[in-house]
C-alpha positions in Angstrom: 16.9 -23.2 -32.4 17.8 -19.9 -31.7 15.0 -17.0 -30.8 14.1 -14.4 -33.2 14.8 -11.0 -32.0 11.3 -10.0 -33.9 9.4 -12.9 -31.7 6.1 -10.8 -30.3 6.2 -12.5 -27.2 9.8 -11.7 -27.0 9.9 -8.2 -27.8 6.9 -7.7 -25.6 8.5 -9.6 -22.5 11.8 -7.4 -23.0 9.6 -4.2 -23.0 8.0 -5.4 -19.7 11.1 -6.4 -18.0 12.9 -3.1 -19.0 10.1 -1.1 -17.5 9.9 -2.6 -14.1 13.6 -2.3 -14.1 13.3 1.5 -14.8 10.2 2.3 -13.1 10.6 0.7 -9.7 14.1 2.1 -8.9 13.6 5.6 -10.4 9.8 6.2 -8.7 11.0 5.0 -5.5 13.8 7.7 -5.5 11.7 10.1 -5.7 9.1 8.4 -3.2 6.5 8.5 -5.9 4.1 5.2 -6.1 5.7 2.8 -8.6 2.0 2.7 -9.6 1.9 5.8 -11.4 5.2 4.8 -13.3 3.7 1.5 -14.7 0.6 3.2 -16.0 2.4 5.8 -17.6 4.9 3.3 -19.3 1.9 1.9 -20.5 0.3 5.0 -22.1 3.9 5.5 -23.5 4.7 2.0 -25.2 1.3 1.1 -25.8 -0.7 1.2 -29.1 -1.9 4.5 -28.5 1.3 5.9 -27.7 4.5 4.9 -29.5 3.1 1.6 -30.9 1.3 3.9 -33.5 4.3 5.1 -34.8 5.6 1.6 -35.6 4.3 1.8 -39.1 6.1 4.8 -39.8 9.6 3.7 -37.9 9.9 -0.1 -37.6 12.4 0.2 -35.0 10.2 1.2 -32.4 8.7 -2.5 -32.4 11.1 -3.6 -30.1 10.4 -0.8 -27.8 6.3 -1.1 -27.6 3.7 -3.3 -26.9 1.5 -3.4 -30.2 -0.8 -6.3 -29.2 -1.9 -5.8 -25.6 -4.1 -9.0 -25.4 -0.6 -10.6 -25.4 0.3 -9.7 -21.9 -3.1 -9.8 -20.5 -2.8 -13.5 -19.2 0.3 -12.3 -17.0 -2.0 -9.4 -15.7 -4.9 -11.5 -14.6 -2.0 -13.9 -13.1 -0.8 -11.0 -11.3 -4.0 -10.0 -9.5 -4.4 -13.8 -8.7 -1.3 -13.8 -6.6 -2.1 -10.5 -5.0 -5.2 -11.8 -3.6 -3.1 -15.0 -2.7 -0.6 -12.8 -0.6 -3.5 -11.0 1.1 -4.6 -14.5 2.1 -1.2 -15.2 3.6 -1.5 -12.2 5.8 -5.0 -13.2 7.3 -6.7 -16.2 9.0 -10.0 -18.0 9.1 -10.2 -16.6 12.5 -9.5 -12.9 11.6 -12.1 -13.3 8.7 -15.1 -14.5 10.8 -14.4 -11.7 13.1 -14.8 -9.2 10.1 -18.1 -11.1 8.7 -20.2 -8.0 9.9 -18.3 -5.3 8.3 -17.8 -7.8 4.8 -21.6 -9.0 4.4 -22.9 -5.7 6.3 -20.9 -2.6 5.5 -19.5 -4.2 2.1 -23.1 -5.5 1.0 -24.8 -2.0 1.7 -21.6 0.1 -0.1 -22.1 -2.2 -3.5 -25.9 -1.8 -3.4 -26.1 1.8 -2.3 -23.4 3.0 -4.7 -24.7 1.0 -7.5 -28.6 2.5 -6.6 -27.3 5.9 -6.7 -25.1 5.7 -9.8 -27.8 3.6 -11.9 -30.2 6.4 -11.0 -28.1 9.4 -11.8 -27.6 7.7 -15.1 -31.2 7.0 -15.8 -32.2 10.3 -15.0 -29.4 11.2 -17.7 -31.4 9.0 -20.5 -29.5 5.4 -19.9 -32.4 3.0 -19.8 -33.2 1.2 -16.8 -31.0 -2.2 -17.7 -28.0 -0.2 -18.9 -28.2 2.1 -15.7 -28.0 -1.3 -13.5 -25.2 -2.8 -15.2 -23.1 0.7 -15.5 -24.1 1.1 -11.9 -23.1 -2.3 -10.7 -19.8 -1.8 -12.9 -18.7 1.4 -11.7 -19.2 0.9 -7.9 -16.5 -1.7 -7.8 -13.1 -0.7 -6.5 -9.8 -1.9 -7.4 -8.4 -4.6 -5.1 -5.3 -5.1 -7.2 -4.1 -1.0 -6.2 -6.1 -0.3 -3.0 -4.9 -3.0 -0.8 -1.1 -2.2 -1.7 -1.3 1.0 -0.7 -2.9 0.6 2.8 -2.4 -3.1 3.6 -5.0 -5.1 5.6 -3.9 -4.5 9.2 -4.7 -0.6 9.7 -8.0 0.9 10.4 -8.4 1.7 6.9 -7.0 -1.3 5.4 -9.5 -3.3 7.5 -12.6 -1.3 6.2 -11.3 -1.4 2.7 -10.5 -4.9 2.3 -14.1 -6.0 3.8 -15.6 -4.1 1.1 -13.5 -5.1 -1.5 -13.7 -8.8 -0.3 -17.8 -8.6 -0.8 -17.0 -7.1 -4.3 -14.9 -9.9 -5.4 -17.2 -12.6 -4.0 -20.4 -10.5 -5.6 -18.1 -10.4 -9.3 -19.8 -13.4 -10.6 -23.3 -13.2 -9.4 -23.2 -9.9 -10.7 -22.1 -11.2 -14.5 -24.6 -14.2 -14.3 -27.5 -11.4 -13.4 -26.5 -8.9 -16.0 -26.6 -11.9 -18.6 -30.1 -12.7 -17.3 -31.3 -9.0 -17.8 -30.2 -9.5 -21.5 -33.4 -9.0 -23.9 -32.8 -12.4 -25.3 -32.1 -14.3 -22.2 -35.0 -16.6 -20.3 -35.7 -17.0 -16.6 -33.1 -19.8 -16.4 -30.5 -16.9 -15.8 -31.9 -16.5 -12.4 -31.9 -20.4 -11.7 -28.3 -20.1 -12.8 -27.2 -17.6 -10.3 -28.6 -19.8 -7.6 -26.8 -22.8 -9.4 -23.6 -20.7 -8.8 -24.3 -19.9 -5.4 -24.7 -23.9 -4.4 -21.7 -24.8 -6.5 -19.8 -22.1 -5.3 -20.5 -22.8 -1.3 -19.7 -26.5 -1.9 -16.5 -25.9 -3.4 -15.2 -23.6 -1.1 -16.4 -26.2 1.8 -14.3 -28.9 0.0 -11.4 -27.0 -0.6 -11.5 -26.2 3.1 -11.6 -29.6 4.4 -9.0 -31.0 1.6 -6.7 -28.1 2.0 -6.5 -28.7 6.0 -5.6 -32.3 5.1 -3.3 -32.1 2.2 -1.3 -28.9 2.3 0.7 -29.8 5.5 1.7 -33.0 4.0 2.6 -31.3 0.6 4.6 -28.3 1.8 6.5 -30.6 4.5 7.7 -32.9 1.6 8.7 -29.8 -0.5 10.8 -28.5 2.6 12.5 -32.0 3.1 13.9 -31.7 -0.5 15.9 -28.3 0.4 14.9 -27.4 -2.9 13.7 -24.0 -3.4 12.4 -24.9 -7.0 10.4 -27.5 -5.7 8.8 -25.4 -2.6 7.9 -22.4 -5.3 6.3 -24.9 -7.7 4.4 -26.5 -4.9 3.1 -23.0 -3.7 2.1 -22.1 -7.3 0.5 -25.5 -8.2 -1.7 -24.6 -4.9 -2.8 -21.0 -6.2 -3.4 -22.4 -10.0 -5.5 -25.5 -8.6 -7.4 -23.6 -6.3 -8.1 -20.8 -8.9 -9.3 -23.8 -11.5 -11.4 -25.0 -8.7 -13.4 -22.1 -8.0 -13.9 -21.1 -11.9 -14.9 -24.5 -12.4 -17.6 -23.9 -9.8 -18.9 -20.4 -11.4 -16.7 -18.1 -9.0 -13.9 -15.8 -9.7 -10.4 -17.7 -9.8 -9.3 -14.6 -7.4 -11.6 -16.0 -5.0 -9.8 -19.6 -5.2 -6.5 -17.7 -4.8 -7.4 -15.8 -1.5 -8.3 -19.0 -0.3 -5.4 -20.8 -1.2 -3.6 -17.9 0.5 -5.8 -18.3 3.7 -5.2 -22.2 3.8 -1.7 -21.9 3.8 -1.7 -19.1 6.2 -2.7 -21.7 8.6 0.2 -23.8 8.2 4.0 -23.0 9.6 4.9 -22.5 5.9 2.9 -19.3 5.1 6.4 -17.1 5.6 8.5 -19.2 3.3 5.6 -19.1 0.8 5.0 -15.1 0.9 9.1 -14.4 0.6 9.2 -17.1 -2.6 6.1 -15.7 -4.3 6.8 -12.1 -3.6 9.0 -11.1 -6.9 6.0 -12.9 -9.1 3.3 -10.8 -7.5 5.1 -7.5 -8.1 6.1 -8.2 -11.4 2.9 -9.7 -12.6 1.1 -6.8 -11.0 3.4 -4.1 -13.1 2.1 -6.0 -16.3 -1.4 -5.3 -15.3 -0.6 -1.7 -14.3 0.9 -1.6 -17.9 -2.4 -3.0 -19.4 -4.0 -0.1 -17.9 -1.9 2.5 -19.0 -2.3 1.1 -23.0 -6.1 1.4 -22.6 -5.8 5.1 -22.3 -5.5 7.0 -25.6 -4.4 10.9 -24.8 -5.8 11.8 -28.2 -9.3 10.8 -27.3 -9.2 11.9 -23.6 -8.2 15.6 -25.1 -11.1 15.6 -27.4 -13.5 14.6 -24.5 -12.0 15.9 -21.4 -14.7 17.7 -20.0 -17.3 14.7 -20.2 -14.4 12.5 -18.7 -13.7 15.0 -16.2 -17.4 15.1 -14.9 -18.0 11.4 -15.1 -14.7 10.6 -13.1 -15.6 13.1 -10.3 -19.2 11.8 -10.3 -18.6 8.6 -9.9 -15.7 9.2 -7.1 -18.0 11.4 -5.4 -20.9 9.0 -5.0 -18.6 6.1 -3.8 -16.5 8.3 -1.3 -19.8 9.7 0.1 -21.4 6.3 0.5 -18.6 4.4 2.0 -18.1 7.5 4.5 -21.7 7.4 5.9 -21.4 3.7 5.8 -18.2 3.4 7.8 -19.4 6.2 10.3 -22.6 4.2 11.2 -20.1 1.2 11.7 -18.5 3.4 14.5 -15.2 4.0 12.3 -13.7 7.2 13.2 -14.3 10.5 11.0 -10.8 10.5 9.9 -10.8 6.8 8.6 -14.0 7.1 7.4 -12.9 10.1 5.0 -9.7 8.3 3.9 -11.3 5.2 3.1 -14.1 6.6 1.1 -11.5 8.8 -1.1 -9.2 5.4 -1.6 -12.5 3.6 -2.6 -13.8 6.0 -5.0 -12.1 4.9 -8.4 -13.5 2.1 -10.3 -11.8 -1.4 -10.7 -10.1 -3.4 -13.1 -13.0 -5.8 -12.6 -15.3 -2.7 -13.8 -14.0 -3.4 -17.3 -14.9 -7.3 -17.0 -18.7 -6.2 -16.0 -18.7 -3.4 -18.9 -17.6 -6.1 -20.9 -20.2 -8.5 -20.1 -23.2 -5.7 -20.2 -22.3 -4.7 -23.7 -22.3 -8.5 -25.0 -25.6 -8.7 -22.9 -26.8 -5.6 -25.1 -27.6 -3.8 -21.9 -25.2 -0.8 -23.2 -24.0 0.3 -26.6 -20.4 -0.6 -27.4 -19.7 3.3 -27.5 -21.1 3.6 -24.0 -18.9 0.8 -22.9 -15.7 2.4 -24.2 -16.4 5.8 -22.7 -16.9 4.1 -19.4 -13.8 1.9 -19.9 -11.9 5.1 -20.6 -13.1 6.9 -17.2 -12.4 3.6 -15.3 -8.6 3.8 -16.6 -8.5 7.5 -15.3 -9.8 6.5 -12.1 -7.2 3.4 -11.6 -4.4 6.2 -12.8 -5.8 8.5 -10.2 -6.0 6.1 -7.2 -2.7 6.7 -5.6 -3.3 10.4 -5.7 -6.6 9.9 -3.9 -4.9 7.9 -1.3 -2.5 10.6 -0.9 -5.2 13.2 -0.4 -7.1 10.7 1.7 -4.2 11.0 4.2 -4.0 14.5 3.9 -7.8 15.3 4.8 -7.7 12.4 7.6 -4.7 13.9 9.6 -6.6 17.4 9.1 -9.5 16.0 10.4 -8.1 14.2 13.5 -6.2 17.2 14.4 -9.5 19.3 14.6 -11.9 16.5 15.2 -14.1 16.4 18.7 -14.8 13.2 18.6 -11.2 11.8 18.1 -9.0 11.0 21.1 -8.0 13.8 23.5 -5.2 15.8 22.7 -2.8 16.3 25.4 -1.7 20.0 25.5 2.0 21.0 25.3 3.3 23.0 28.6 3.1 26.7 27.6 5.4 27.5 31.0 8.5 25.1 29.3 10.3 23.0 31.8 9.8 19.9 29.9 11.5 17.6 27.1 10.1 17.5 23.5 10.1 14.5 21.6 9.1 14.8 17.9 8.7 11.3 16.5 7.1 8.6 18.7 8.0 5.2 16.9 10.2 2.5 18.4 13.0 5.2 19.2 11.1 7.7 20.8 9.2 5.1 22.7 12.2 4.3 24.2 13.3 7.5 24.9 10.0 8.1 26.7 10.2 5.2 28.5 14.1 6.0 29.9 13.0 9.9 30.9 9.8 8.5 32.8 12.2 6.1 34.9 14.4 9.1 35.7 11.6 11.3 36.7 11.7 13.9 33.8 8.7 15.1 32.0 8.2 15.2 28.2 5.6 15.6 25.5 5.7 13.9 22.3 4.3 14.8 19.0 3.6 12.0 16.2 2.1 12.5 12.5 0.6 9.0 12.3 -2.7 8.9 14.2 -2.6 5.4 14.5 0.6 5.7 16.6 -0.8 8.5 18.4 -4.0 6.3 19.3 -2.2 3.6 20.7 0.5 5.3 22.7 -2.4 7.5 24.4 -4.3 4.1 25.3 -0.8 3.1 26.9 -0.7 6.4 29.1 2.1 8.3 27.0 1.3 11.8 26.4 1.5 12.1 22.7 0.2 15.3 20.7 -1.0 14.5 17.2 0.5 16.8 14.4 2.8 17.2 11.4 6.1 19.2 12.6 6.2 20.1 8.9 3.6 22.7 9.6 5.4 26.1 11.3 2.1 26.8 13.4 2.4 23.5 15.1 6.3 24.0 15.8 5.3 27.7 17.6 2.4 26.0 19.3 4.9 23.7 21.3 6.8 27.0 22.7 10.5 25.1 22.0 12.3 28.3 23.2 11.2 27.5 26.5 11.4 23.8 26.6 14.2 21.9 28.6 15.3 19.7 25.3 14.3 18.5 22.2 14.8 15.2 20.9 14.3 14.6 17.1 13.6 10.6 16.2 12.0 11.0 13.0 12.8 8.9 10.2 13.4 11.3 7.6 16.4 12.7 7.1 15.7 15.6 5.0 12.8 17.0 7.2 15.0 16.4 10.4 17.7 18.4 9.1 14.8 21.1 8.0 13.4 21.3 11.1 16.6 21.3 13.3 17.8 24.1 11.2 14.6 26.5 11.7 14.2 25.8 15.6 18.0 26.6 15.9 17.3 29.8 14.5 14.4 30.5 16.8 16.2 28.8 19.9 19.5 29.4 20.1 20.3 28.0 23.6 17.7 25.0 23.1 19.8 21.6 23.5 18.8 19.6 20.4 19.4 15.8 20.1 18.8 14.4 16.7 18.7 10.6 15.5 21.1 10.4 12.3 21.0 7.5 9.9 25.0 7.6 9.2 28.1 9.7 9.6 26.9 11.9 6.5 23.6 12.6 7.9 25.0 13.4 11.3 27.4 16.0 9.6 24.4 17.7 8.2 22.6 17.7 11.6 25.8 19.4 13.0 25.9 22.1 10.3 22.0 22.5 10.9 22.7 23.4 14.7 22.0 20.4 16.5 23.7 19.8 19.8 24.3 16.1 19.3 23.5 13.8 16.6 23.6 9.9 17.2 24.5 8.0 14.2 22.6 4.7 14.4 24.0 2.7 12.1 27.5 3.7 13.0 27.6 2.9 16.4 25.6 -0.6 15.8 28.6 -1.2 13.2 31.2 -0.8 16.1 29.0 -2.9 18.7 28.9 -5.7 15.8 32.5 -5.4 15.2 33.2 -5.5 18.7 30.8 -8.8 19.3 32.4 -10.7 16.2 35.9 -10.1 16.9 35.5 -11.3 20.8 33.8 -14.3 19.6 36.4 -14.9 17.3 38.7 -15.4 20.3 40.4 -11.6 19.9 41.3 -10.4 23.6 38.8 -7.9 24.9 41.8 -5.2 25.6 42.8 -5.2 21.9 39.1 -5.0 20.8 38.0 -2.1 23.3 40.9 -0.2 22.2 40.4 -0.7 18.5 36.8 0.4 18.8 37.8 3.4 20.9 40.3 4.1 18.0 37.8 4.2 15.3 35.3 6.2 17.1 38.0 8.7 17.8 38.6 8.8 14.0 35.0 9.1 13.2 34.8 12.1 15.6 37.5 13.6 13.8 35.8 13.3 10.4 32.5 14.3 11.9 34.4 17.5 13.4 36.3 18.4 10.4 33.3 17.9 7.8 30.7 19.8 10.1 33.5 22.3 10.7 32.7 22.0 14.4 35.0 23.7 17.4 34.5 21.2 19.5 34.5 17.1 19.1 31.1 15.7 18.5 30.0 13.5 21.2 30.3 9.8 19.8 30.3 7.0 22.2 28.6 4.0 23.1 27.5 2.9 26.3 30.2 2.0 28.9 30.1 -1.3 30.5 30.3 -1.5 34.1 33.6 -1.0 35.7 34.7 0.3 32.4 36.5 3.6 32.0 36.6 5.6 28.4 
C-alpha cells in the first residue's frame, strides 16, 4: 500500500531529515555548533513559527511540524543513546575513582543551587512548596548539551560529568519527593522514595552481574555472523532492555542507558558498538534540539523579554557561582572552575519534566510552569554561547592567574627559535631541536596542552597568538626562526602576513595543509611552507608502487618528477622568484 504524503509521521520525518541534512553541513562550514542550528530550525518550523500559518497556507504543512508531541519519543530516545555513548567512554574503575566528585561536589551543587534559587523565589512571593519544586527543577543542567561540548576526559568535562551524573541519579527521587509534597499526598510518598532507592539498587546490581555474564556471549555470537545489522540490533536491544529495567524499578531510563554503556565498555566490542550507534545518537539528539526550539514562542518572548531576561540571568548566575565555589573547594584550577560554572549555568531538558511534575502536584500554577518552561528553553538555546564565553574567560584567567602553572618567559634578547602551536607537530619539532642543541620557546592556546607539556619539561608559553600584544611580547624580530604549526589555516596566513611586515628578515617555516594553503602562505611571506597532505600522498604512492613490484629506480624518478611539477605549480601560483623547497627526507645513500 502506498504511503500518503499527507501522513503526519511521514511529513514530520521528512522535515527532520531535511533539517539535519541542511543544518549540520551549513553550520559546520561556519564553525558554529549545530546545536544552535537545530534549535533555530525548531523555532522556524514549529507550531509557533511557520506552523501557525498552515491554516492560511496549507502547502506549509509539508515544511513544518504542527504536532510536536509526535516526535517527542524520538527526542527522548536521543537522550538515552547519548547517555549510552557516554557510558561506552567510561569504565567502572574510572566511575569509582570519581565517587567523591559525584556524591560530594555533585550533591552539594544540586542542594546548594536549589536552596539559593528556591529561597530567592520565596522572597519574591512564591510559596515554600512551589519554591522548593522550582529550585530543584532549575538547578538541573543539560546532559544532552553539556557533554557533547566538552566530553568527559578534559578537566572541565570531568567536573561537569560528575555533577550531571548525580543530577541524573537524583531525577526520579526528586519527582517522587514533589509528589509527596502535593497537598493531596499522604505520608506514603516518602515511603515510596525509600522503596525506589531499594529497588533501584537491587536492579543496578542485578544488571551488573547479569551483564558481565551475558553480554560477552551475546556480542560474540553477533560478531561471528559478520552481520552489521545483527550487531546493531544486539546493541540497541541492550540499551532498550537496560532502560526498561531501570524504569520498571522506578529510576530514570537514562540511568539504565548509562549502565548499559558501562557494561559494554568492559568488553572488547565497545569500539564497534560506538561506531555503529553514533549516527542514531546524532540524529535523535537533533530531534531533541528541534523540540526545544519548537517550545520557544518569539511573540511571547517579545512581550515579556525583560522578565525572562532577568530570570535567565538569575538562574545562570546562581548556578555558575555555586559550581565555581564548590570546584574551587575541590581544588580545581580557577580557570577550570569558571568555565565549568558557566557551562552548567543553564537549565536542563529534565527541568521540563520536573516543572510538569510540580504543576501536576499543584505546587505551582500552570502559568508559573509555562513561564519557567520558556526560561528553560531559552537557557538551553544559549548553552553553546555560555560554553564559548567560558572558554574565553578560562584562557584569560589562566593567562593572569597566580595559582596556575608557572609561565616561562620569552627570551627578550632573541637567539632562539619560536614555535607557535604545540600539538603533535610542534612537539616533534621541539624534540628534534633539543636533540641538536637548539634553544626554543613554544606558544600554545590550549591550557591543558600547556600544563601537560610543562610537566614533561617543555618550555611552553600559554597565550592566544591572535592577540597582537602577545606576538609583540615574543620579540620575533630578534628570534632565529619562527615555526607555525597551528591547525588553523586562516589564522596561520594572517599571522604570517603580520609577522613578515614586522620582521622582514625572519625565517618563517609554516605547516600547510595542501598546495593551495602553501601558495597562500608563500604570498603571505613565509620562507618555507610544508604541505603535509601532499608529501604524505607522495610517500604513500611510493610505498604502494614498490609493494606492487615496480622497480625502485623508476618509482623514485617518477616521485621526483611529480615533486618538481608541484614545485612549479606553487611557484607560479605564489609568484615566487625561486623554487619552493618541497622535498621528502632522503634515504641513506640517496642523492637528489
